[in-house]
DOTORMI-906819 format. One record per residue: y, z, x of N, C-alpha, C in turn. Coordinates in nm, 2 decimals, decimal comma. Each point is the difference from the previous one (the first is absolute). Layout:
! residues N
{{Y Z X} {Y Z X} {Y Z X}}
...
! end
This chain:
! residues 75
{{-2,46 -1,74 0,81} {-0,01 0,11 0,10} {-0,14 0,06 -0,01}}
{{-0,06 0,01 0,11} {-0,13 0,06 0,01} {0,00 0,15 0,01}}
{{0,11 0,05 0,05} {0,01 0,14 0,05} {0,01 0,07 -0,14}}
{{-0,04 0,13 0,01} {0,02 0,11 -0,12} {0,14 0,08 0,03}}
{{0,07 0,01 -0,10} {0,11 0,09 0,01} {0,01 0,09 -0,09}}
{{0,01 0,13 0,06} {0,00 0,12 -0,07} {0,14 0,05 0,00}}
{{0,03 0,04 -0,14} {0,13 0,05 -0,03} {0,03 0,13 -0,03}}
{{0,09 0,08 0,04} {0,04 0,12 -0,02} {0,15 0,04 -0,04}}
{{0,02 0,07 -0,10} {0,11 0,03 -0,04} {0,06 0,15 0,06}}
{{0,09 0,00 0,10} {0,03 0,12 0,05} {0,16 0,01 0,01}}
{{0,06 0,11 0,03} {0,14 0,00 0,02} {0,03 -0,04 0,16}}
{{0,07 -0,11 0,01} {0,04 -0,05 0,11} {0,14 0,03 0,04}}
{{0,06 -0,02 0,12} {0,13 0,05 0,03} {0,10 -0,09 -0,07}}
{{0,11 0,05 -0,05} {0,10 -0,06 -0,06} {0,03 -0,14 0,05}}
{{0,00 -0,10 -0,08} {0,04 -0,13 0,05} {-0,13 -0,10 0,04}}
{{-0,12 0,07 0,01} {-0,12 -0,08 0,02} {-0,09 0,00 -0,11}}
{{-0,02 -0,12 -0,07} {-0,06 -0,03 -0,12} {-0,15 -0,01 0,03}}
{{-0,05 -0,05 0,11} {-0,14 -0,02 0,03} {-0,01 0,00 0,14}}
{{-0,14 0,02 0,04} {-0,04 0,00 0,15} {-0,14 -0,06 0,01}}
{{-0,02 -0,08 0,09} {-0,15 -0,04 0,00} {-0,05 0,02 0,14}}
{{-0,12 0,05 -0,01} {-0,09 0,04 0,13} {-0,13 -0,08 0,01}}
{{0,00 -0,09 0,10} {-0,13 -0,06 0,04} {-0,09 0,08 0,03}}
{{-0,14 -0,02 -0,05} {-0,11 0,10 0,04} {-0,08 -0,09 0,11}}
{{-0,08 0,08 0,07} {-0,09 -0,06 0,10} {-0,08 -0,11 -0,05}}
{{-0,05 0,04 -0,12} {-0,11 -0,10 -0,08} {0,07 -0,10 -0,06}}
{{0,12 -0,04 0,02} {0,05 -0,12 -0,05} {0,06 0,02 -0,14}}
{{-0,02 0,11 -0,05} {0,06 0,04 -0,12} {0,14 0,05 0,00}}
{{0,08 0,02 -0,10} {0,13 0,07 0,00} {0,02 0,10 -0,08}}
{{0,09 0,09 0,02} {0,05 0,11 -0,08} {0,14 -0,01 -0,03}}
{{0,04 -0,01 -0,14} {0,13 -0,02 -0,03} {0,06 0,13 -0,06}}
{{0,09 0,07 0,03} {0,06 0,12 -0,04} {0,13 -0,06 -0,08}}
{{0,02 0,03 -0,14} {0,11 -0,02 -0,07} {0,09 0,13 -0,04}}
{{0,12 0,00 0,01} {0,07 0,11 -0,04} {-0,02 0,04 -0,14}}
{{-0,05 0,11 -0,04} {-0,03 0,06 -0,13} {0,10 0,00 -0,10}}
{{0,13 0,00 0,06} {0,13 0,01 -0,08} {0,05 -0,12 -0,05}}
{{-0,07 -0,12 0,04} {0,03 -0,12 -0,06} {-0,04 -0,03 -0,14}}
{{0,09 -0,09 -0,06} {-0,05 -0,01 -0,14} {-0,12 -0,12 0,00}}
{{-0,07 -0,02 -0,11} {-0,10 -0,08 -0,01} {0,02 -0,14 0,08}}
{{0,12 -0,05 -0,05} {0,04 -0,13 0,05} {0,03 0,00 0,14}}
{{0,07 0,10 0,07} {0,03 0,02 0,13} {-0,13 0,01 0,07}}
{{-0,10 0,06 -0,05} {-0,14 0,02 0,07} {-0,06 -0,14 0,00}}
{{0,02 -0,06 -0,10} {-0,07 -0,16 0,00} {0,07 -0,06 0,12}}
{{0,12 -0,01 0,00} {0,09 -0,07 0,12} {-0,04 0,04 0,13}}
{{-0,01 0,14 0,02} {-0,03 0,05 0,14} {-0,14 -0,04 0,02}}
{{-0,10 -0,01 -0,09} {-0,14 -0,02 0,02} {0,00 -0,16 0,05}}
{{0,07 -0,09 -0,08} {0,00 -0,14 0,04} {0,06 -0,03 0,13}}
{{0,10 0,10 0,03} {0,06 -0,02 0,14} {-0,10 0,03 0,11}}
{{-0,06 0,12 -0,02} {-0,12 0,03 0,09} {-0,10 -0,10 0,01}}
{{-0,03 -0,07 -0,12} {-0,12 -0,12 0,02} {0,06 -0,10 0,08}}
{{0,13 -0,03 -0,01} {0,05 -0,12 0,07} {0,01 0,02 0,15}}
{{0,00 0,14 0,04} {0,00 0,02 0,15} {-0,15 -0,02 0,04}}
{{-0,09 0,05 -0,07} {-0,14 -0,02 0,03} {-0,05 -0,15 -0,01}}
{{0,05 -0,07 -0,10} {-0,03 -0,14 -0,01} {0,06 -0,08 0,12}}
{{0,11 0,02 0,03} {0,07 -0,06 0,12} {-0,05 0,04 0,13}}
{{-0,07 0,08 0,01} {-0,06 0,06 0,12} {0,09 0,08 0,09}}
{{0,09 0,07 -0,05} {0,09 0,08 0,08} {-0,08 0,09 0,07}}
{{-0,11 0,04 -0,02} {-0,07 0,13 0,07} {-0,10 -0,07 0,07}}
{{0,00 -0,12 0,03} {-0,11 -0,06 0,11} {0,07 0,02 0,13}}
{{-0,08 0,01 0,10} {0,03 0,03 0,14} {0,08 -0,11 0,06}}
{{-0,02 -0,12 -0,04} {0,06 -0,12 0,05} {0,12 -0,04 -0,06}}
{{0,05 0,08 -0,11} {0,14 -0,01 -0,09} {0,10 0,00 0,11}}
{{0,09 -0,09 0,02} {0,11 0,00 0,09} {0,12 0,02 -0,08}}
{{0,01 0,02 -0,12} {0,13 0,02 -0,07} {0,07 0,12 0,02}}
{{0,13 0,01 -0,01} {0,08 0,12 0,02} {-0,02 0,05 -0,14}}
{{0,04 0,14 0,01} {0,00 0,08 -0,13} {0,09 -0,07 -0,12}}
{{0,12 -0,06 0,06} {0,09 -0,07 -0,10} {-0,07 -0,11 -0,05}}
{{-0,06 -0,08 0,08} {-0,08 -0,13 -0,04} {-0,09 0,04 -0,11}}
{{-0,10 0,11 0,02} {-0,10 0,04 -0,08} {0,07 0,03 -0,12}}
{{0,10 0,07 -0,02} {0,06 0,06 -0,11} {0,05 -0,13 -0,08}}
{{0,06 -0,09 0,06} {0,06 -0,11 -0,06} {-0,11 -0,09 -0,08}}
{{-0,12 -0,02 0,09} {-0,11 -0,08 -0,05} {-0,06 0,07 -0,12}}
{{-0,01 0,14 0,01} {-0,06 0,07 -0,11} {0,08 0,00 -0,13}}
{{0,14 0,01 0,03} {0,10 -0,03 -0,12} {0,02 -0,13 -0,05}}
{{-0,01 -0,10 0,08} {0,05 -0,15 -0,03} {-0,12 -0,08 0,00}}
{{-0,10 0,03 0,10} {-0,09 -0,11 0,05} {-0,07 -0,06 -0,10}}
! end
C-alpha cells in the first residue's frame, strides 16, 4: 500500500471498534476505540487496513456494506 495511514485512539460510540476516513490526498485516517485492549486494537487496525487494501473507499466500489464487511472479515 502506498497510502499513508494515520491512527488516532479516541472514544468511539459503543459497539464501534474502528472508523476509517479517506482523505482527499489519498491517505487515510483510522480512529480506534481507546477502550479496546491491545489485542483488540491490533485486530481493529488490521480490519481497517483490509477495507483500505480491498478498495472499499474507492469511488468505483460497487459492493454493499454487507459484502464489504464480509470481505474485510474473511476475504
